[in-house]
C-alpha positions, 0 to 999 in steps of 0.5 A: 908667290910661294908654292904651297901645293904640287899636284903630280900625275903618276903614269908618264909623269911621276914614274918612268916607263919602267914604273920606277920613281927615280932617286932624283925625283924622290930627292926633289919630292922630299925637298919640297915636303921638307919645306912645307909644300904639300905634294898630292898624287892626281891619277886616273888609277884606282886607290891602292896604287895611289896609296902605295906611292903616296906612302912610299914617298911620304907625301903629305897631300891626299890621293886623287883617283879616277881623274878627280871623282874621289879624294882619299886621305892615304894615311887614314883611308878616309874618303874626303870627297866623291862625285859620281856618274848618274846611274841612268847615264852609265847604263846608256854607255853600257848599251853603246859598248854592247852595240859597238862590241867594245870593252868597257870597265866599270868602277863602283868603288876605289878598289876594283873594276868590273867588265863583261868583255875583258881584253888585253887592255883590261888585263893591262889596267888590272896589272897597272893597278895590281888588282884582279879583273872582276868579270861579270855576265851582266854589268847592269846587275853591278851598276845598282847605284851611281858609278865613279868611273867608266873606261873603254879599253881598246886599240889607240886608234879606236880610243882616239875616235871614241874620244872625239865622239864622246867629246860632245856626248853628254854635257854632264860627263867628260871623257879623256884619254889617260893612256892611248889604250884608255878612254876614261869617263867621269862626271863633268865635275870630277876632273883633276882641276875640280879635285885641285880646287877642292884641295886648295880650298880645304887647305886655304891655298890660293890658285896662284900657289898651286903647281900641276905637273902632267903628260896626258889629255886628262891632265890638261884641266889641272895644268890650265887651272893651276897657277903654274901648269908644267907639261912633261917632255914626253907629252904631246903638243896638245898637252904642251900647249896647255902648259906654262912651261915644259920640263924634261921627259919622265925618262929624264927626271922631268918632275925633279927638274920642274921642282928644282926650277920652281923651288930651288 
């Protein structure tokens, strides 16, 4: 069956560890787009970064941000879809963060994030997304309505334990690690798989016509849902186990090799 949609994660997948899209990957993306295949970036990041890469690479698909909590048309900046965390549940997680002395980032819109307790990983998040940290004294005053995403930022060991704790914390929420220092929490209906379903329905694309490429635990839902799930060579065994096949690493133009194998 002909491929009509390719969904690609950004960190650890599209870009190298040096945050570069290599010439070979650029060429492969152009090859796909020139053949009428829609390419969408699907990320846990904020919108400005997703929009930057999407426009720079002239991709035709919408941007999926915050794991799937929001879908935006990068050509018009129009929000096409969003699903948020209920405010009362968000406030309970704020309470946990305070009790355990953990740093928590709160994302109310697609452009910035707020925190009471910044640390080196909050700074990393701001640097990756090219935004300023909004430091506040009382995060509860910021959460006046349902947020899009919450994210614990800490040492990888702490994040790993938190991921285990939050795996069954609340049936209406889901928690994933994106980078080892980040545990992202969104609405149960805001996974990358949910976002791909919405895009596929919007553009009359069948599940079997979708390819998803990723490297992290937050990519597993879309790798499992897509007709063809591709794990990067730099992914861990859990991610690779969810994929239909494994490409090369992001240092080795893995996205380009996957596209070449599937399309050419």
